[in-house]
C-alpha positions as CSV (number, residue, x, y, z in Angstrom):
1,M,138.7,-44.2,-146.9
2,A,136.3,-47.0,-148.2
3,L,139.1,-49.6,-148.0
4,A,140.1,-48.6,-144.5
5,Q,136.4,-49.0,-143.4
6,G,136.3,-52.5,-144.9
7,N,133.9,-51.4,-147.6
8,I,135.5,-53.5,-150.4
9,N,132.6,-53.0,-152.8
10,R,132.8,-49.2,-152.6
11,A,136.6,-49.2,-153.0
12,R,136.4,-51.4,-156.0
13,Q,133.7,-49.3,-157.6
14,L,135.9,-46.2,-157.2
15,L,138.9,-47.9,-158.7
16,E,136.9,-49.3,-161.6
17,S,135.0,-46.1,-162.4
18,E,135.7,-44.2,-165.6
19,A,136.7,-41.2,-163.6
20,F,139.4,-43.1,-161.8
21,D,142.3,-43.1,-164.3
22,V,145.5,-43.4,-162.4
23,A,147.6,-42.3,-165.3
24,Q,145.7,-38.9,-165.5
25,F,146.0,-38.1,-161.8
26,P,148.1,-35.0,-161.1
27,V,150.0,-36.6,-158.3
28,P,153.6,-37.9,-158.0
29,Q,154.4,-41.3,-159.5
30,A,154.9,-42.8,-156.1
31,S,151.3,-42.0,-155.2
32,K,150.1,-43.6,-158.5
33,D,152.1,-46.7,-157.6
34,V,150.3,-46.9,-154.3
35,L,146.9,-46.7,-156.0
36,I,148.0,-49.5,-158.4
37,L,149.0,-51.7,-155.4
38,I,145.6,-51.1,-153.8
39,S,143.9,-52.3,-157.0
40,V,146.0,-55.4,-157.0
41,R,145.1,-56.1,-153.3
42,L,141.4,-55.6,-154.1
43,A,141.7,-58.0,-157.0
44,L,143.2,-60.6,-154.7
45,R,140.5,-60.0,-152.1
46,C,137.8,-60.5,-154.6
47,G,139.3,-63.7,-155.8
48,Q,140.5,-62.3,-159.1
49,L,143.9,-63.7,-159.6
50,D,144.5,-62.9,-163.2
51,P,144.8,-59.1,-162.8
52,A,147.2,-59.7,-159.9
53,L,149.3,-62.1,-161.9
54,Q,149.5,-59.6,-164.8
55,W,150.7,-56.9,-162.4
56,A,153.3,-59.3,-160.9
57,S,154.7,-60.1,-164.4
58,T,155.2,-56.4,-165.3
59,C,156.0,-54.7,-162.0
60,G,159.7,-55.3,-162.2
61,L,159.9,-56.9,-158.7
62,H,161.1,-60.4,-158.1
63,S,161.2,-62.7,-155.1
64,D,165.0,-63.1,-155.3
65,D,165.8,-59.4,-155.7
66,P,168.8,-58.3,-153.5
67,L,167.1,-56.1,-150.8
68,T,169.0,-53.5,-148.9
69,S,168.1,-51.6,-145.7
70,P,166.4,-49.3,-145.3
71,L,163.7,-50.3,-147.7
72,G,161.5,-47.4,-148.7
73,K,157.8,-47.4,-148.0
74,G,156.8,-47.7,-151.6
75,R,159.2,-50.6,-152.4
76,Y,158.2,-52.4,-149.2
77,A,154.5,-52.1,-150.2
78,G,155.4,-53.5,-153.6
79,Y,157.2,-56.5,-152.3
80,V,154.6,-57.4,-149.7
81,T,152.0,-57.2,-152.4
82,L,154.1,-59.5,-154.6
83,A,154.3,-61.9,-151.7
84,R,150.5,-61.9,-151.4
85,V,150.2,-62.6,-155.1
86,L,152.6,-65.5,-154.9
87,I,150.7,-66.9,-151.9
88,A,147.4,-66.6,-153.7
89,R,148.9,-68.3,-156.8
90,G,150.2,-71.1,-154.7
91,R,146.9,-71.5,-152.8
92,G,144.8,-71.5,-155.9
93,H,146.6,-74.0,-158.2
94,P,148.5,-75.2,-155.9
95,N,151.9,-74.0,-157.1
96,A,154.8,-75.1,-155.0
97,L,157.2,-72.8,-156.8
98,A,155.1,-69.8,-156.1
99,L,154.9,-70.6,-152.4
100,S,158.7,-71.2,-152.3
101,Q,159.3,-67.8,-153.9
102,A,156.9,-66.2,-151.4
103,Q,158.8,-67.8,-148.5
104,I,162.2,-66.6,-149.8
105,L,160.9,-63.1,-150.3
106,L,159.3,-62.9,-146.9
107,D,162.4,-64.2,-145.2
108,H,164.4,-61.4,-146.9
109,L,161.8,-58.8,-145.8
110,L,161.8,-60.2,-142.3
111,E,165.6,-59.9,-142.0
112,I,165.5,-56.3,-143.0
113,A,162.6,-55.5,-140.8
114,V,164.3,-57.1,-137.7
115,G,167.4,-55.0,-138.4
116,T,165.5,-51.7,-138.5
117,G,163.1,-52.5,-135.7
118,A,160.1,-51.7,-137.9
119,H,157.4,-53.2,-135.6
120,G,154.4,-52.8,-138.0
121,R,156.3,-54.4,-140.8
122,L,157.4,-57.3,-138.6
123,I,153.7,-58.0,-137.7
124,E,152.6,-57.9,-141.4
125,I,155.5,-60.0,-142.6
126,Q,155.0,-62.7,-140.0
127,M,151.3,-62.7,-140.7
128,L,152.1,-63.4,-144.4
129,R,154.5,-66.1,-143.5
130,A,151.7,-67.8,-141.5
131,L,149.4,-67.5,-144.6
132,A,152.2,-69.0,-146.8
133,L,152.5,-72.0,-144.3
134,H,148.8,-72.5,-144.4
135,A,148.8,-72.5,-148.2
136,Q,151.3,-75.3,-148.0
137,G,149.0,-77.4,-145.8
138,K,151.1,-76.7,-142.7
139,T,148.2,-75.5,-140.5
140,R,149.7,-76.1,-137.1
141,Q,152.9,-74.2,-138.1
142,A,150.8,-71.4,-139.4
143,L,148.9,-71.2,-136.2
144,A,152.1,-71.3,-134.1
145,T,153.5,-68.5,-136.2
146,L,150.4,-66.3,-136.2
147,G,149.6,-66.7,-132.5
148,P,152.4,-64.6,-131.0
149,I,151.9,-62.0,-133.7
150,L,148.3,-61.5,-132.8
151,A,149.3,-61.1,-129.1
152,Q,151.8,-58.4,-130.2
153,A,149.2,-56.7,-132.4
154,E,146.3,-56.5,-130.0
155,P,147.7,-53.7,-127.7
156,E,148.4,-51.6,-130.8
157,G,144.9,-52.1,-132.2
158,Y,145.6,-53.8,-135.5
159,L,142.4,-54.9,-137.0
160,R,142.1,-54.4,-140.7
161,L,145.6,-55.7,-141.4
162,F,144.3,-59.2,-140.4
163,A,140.7,-58.8,-141.5
164,D,141.6,-57.7,-145.0
165,E,143.2,-61.1,-145.6
166,G,139.6,-62.5,-145.8
167,E,138.2,-65.9,-145.0
168,V,141.5,-67.7,-145.0
169,M,142.3,-65.6,-141.9
170,G,138.9,-66.4,-140.5
171,H,139.7,-70.1,-140.8
172,L,143.0,-69.7,-138.9
173,L,141.3,-67.5,-136.2
174,A,138.7,-70.2,-135.6
175,L,141.5,-72.5,-134.4
176,M,143.7,-69.8,-132.8
177,V,142.8,-70.0,-129.1
178,P,145.3,-72.7,-128.1
179,F,148.1,-70.9,-129.9
180,T,147.9,-67.3,-128.7
181,T,147.6,-65.2,-125.6
182,A,145.6,-62.6,-127.5
183,S,142.2,-62.2,-126.0
184,P,139.1,-64.0,-127.4
185,D,137.4,-60.6,-127.7
186,Y,140.2,-59.4,-130.0
187,L,140.0,-62.5,-132.2
188,Q,136.2,-62.1,-132.4
189,R,136.6,-58.4,-133.4
190,I,138.8,-59.4,-136.3
191,Q,136.4,-62.1,-137.3
192,A,133.5,-59.7,-137.3
193,A,135.5,-57.3,-139.6
194,I,136.2,-59.9,-142.2
195,V,134.1,-59.4,-145.3
196,P,133.1,-62.7,-146.9
197,V,134.1,-63.2,-150.6
198,W,130.5,-63.4,-151.7
199,Q,130.0,-59.8,-150.4
200,T,132.7,-58.5,-152.7
201,Q,130.6,-59.4,-155.8
202,P,128.4,-56.9,-157.6
203,D,125.1,-58.6,-156.8
204,A,126.1,-59.3,-153.1
205,A,123.1,-57.4,-151.8
206,T,120.7,-59.9,-153.3
207,Q,122.5,-63.0,-151.9
208,P,121.7,-64.6,-148.6
209,V,124.4,-64.8,-145.9
210,P,125.9,-68.3,-146.2
211,R,126.3,-70.1,-142.9
212,S,129.8,-71.2,-143.9
213,T,131.2,-67.7,-143.5
214,L,130.2,-67.4,-139.8
215,Y,132.9,-68.9,-137.7
216,E,133.6,-68.8,-134.0
217,P,137.0,-69.7,-132.5
218,L,137.4,-73.3,-131.4
219,S,138.5,-73.7,-127.8
220,A,141.6,-75.8,-127.0
221,R,139.4,-78.7,-125.9
222,E,137.2,-78.5,-129.0
223,W,140.4,-78.6,-131.1
224,D,141.3,-81.9,-129.2
225,V,137.9,-83.3,-129.7
226,L,137.9,-82.4,-133.4
227,Q,141.1,-84.4,-134.0
228,L,139.7,-87.4,-132.2
229,V,136.4,-87.2,-134.0
230,T,138.4,-87.1,-137.3
231,E,140.2,-90.3,-136.2
232,G,136.8,-92.0,-135.9
233,L,136.7,-92.3,-132.1
234,S,133.3,-92.6,-130.4
235,N,132.2,-90.2,-127.7
236,Q,132.9,-92.8,-125.1
237,Q,136.4,-93.4,-126.5
238,I,137.0,-89.6,-126.6
239,A,135.9,-89.3,-123.0
240,E,138.4,-92.1,-122.0
241,H,141.2,-90.6,-124.0
242,L,140.8,-87.1,-122.7
243,V,139.7,-88.2,-119.2
244,L,136.4,-86.4,-119.4
245,S,132.8,-87.3,-118.6
246,L,130.7,-88.6,-121.5
247,Y,128.3,-85.6,-120.9
248,T,131.2,-83.1,-121.3
249,V,132.4,-84.8,-124.5
250,K,128.8,-84.7,-125.9
251,L,128.7,-81.0,-125.1
252,H,132.0,-80.3,-126.8
253,V,130.8,-82.2,-129.9
254,K,127.6,-80.2,-130.0
255,H,129.5,-76.9,-129.8
256,L,131.9,-78.2,-132.5
257,L,129.1,-79.0,-134.9
258,A,127.6,-75.6,-134.4
259,K,130.8,-73.8,-135.0
260,L,131.5,-75.8,-138.2
261,G,128.0,-75.4,-139.4
262,A,127.5,-79.2,-139.5
263,T,124.6,-81.4,-138.4
264,N,126.6,-84.6,-137.7
265,R,130.1,-85.8,-137.1
266,T,130.7,-86.8,-140.8
267,Q,129.7,-83.3,-142.0
268,A,132.0,-81.8,-139.3
269,V,135.0,-83.7,-140.5
270,A,134.2,-82.9,-144.1
271,R,133.8,-79.2,-143.2
272,A,137.1,-79.2,-141.3
273,R,138.8,-80.8,-144.3
274,A,137.3,-78.2,-146.7
275,L,138.6,-75.4,-144.4
276,H,142.1,-76.9,-144.3
277,I,142.2,-76.9,-140.6
278,L,143.2,-80.5,-140.0
279,P,146.9,-81.5,-139.5
280,P,148.4,-83.2,-142.6
281,S,148.6,-86.5,-140.7
282,L,144.9,-86.5,-140.2
283,L,144.2,-85.5,-143.7
284,R,146.0,-88.6,-145.0
285,R,143.8,-90.8,-142.8
286,T,140.4,-89.3,-143.9
């Protein structure tokens, strides 16, 4: 219940409490396995990679396992959790092998899901494929993959599935408008449900809200302006390039700075680089 409500701290407290001993629970092994997977997901969400890696090394699941259809609910949950661990490992270190393994595993899962028409699984797998692309620095491909999935997910009310991926999802949503037909309201509701990493720490209540966690989606035009700002163009040059008035360009730059939490163009570019939202070609120039 706590996890479904986005209360990560409460869920973690319950899982870590002395009374919460999975091995002693009088429930079927399948239910115990689900609880273990939840604890792994929580560890990842709290930025604790070591416990997740320990689980991955002992769970008996591998990215190149031969998967057959239909894939039971428990095994599916285990494999998508493994994919998340591999993506987190690749993102954190960065580990090309882990990301390659995640991609292989997700491709296998996608093939099975397409064959069975499991719509919910298709949405989750494609979302994870987008996160894997983002971890490889392929931001535009990640956005192009995630955009249609968000459009499919909106009518069915998916919210926590995306929000529980945390700030990395927030970074992608901030750039999503040109890549999806999902409504801005839906994107903003997912953003609002994302719990910043700092709030998952025990002393979160005593910490101030950092401005860097408060993102609004960039519009298609703001995305264009950001790329030109990164290339070093002046407002006048951007106006000529985009065939806009100088006043309009200045307004877009002002909004861009506000959304990135920057006070000048240099800070905006640095912030965009830190968020990994610039195309690789621009990253090489900056």
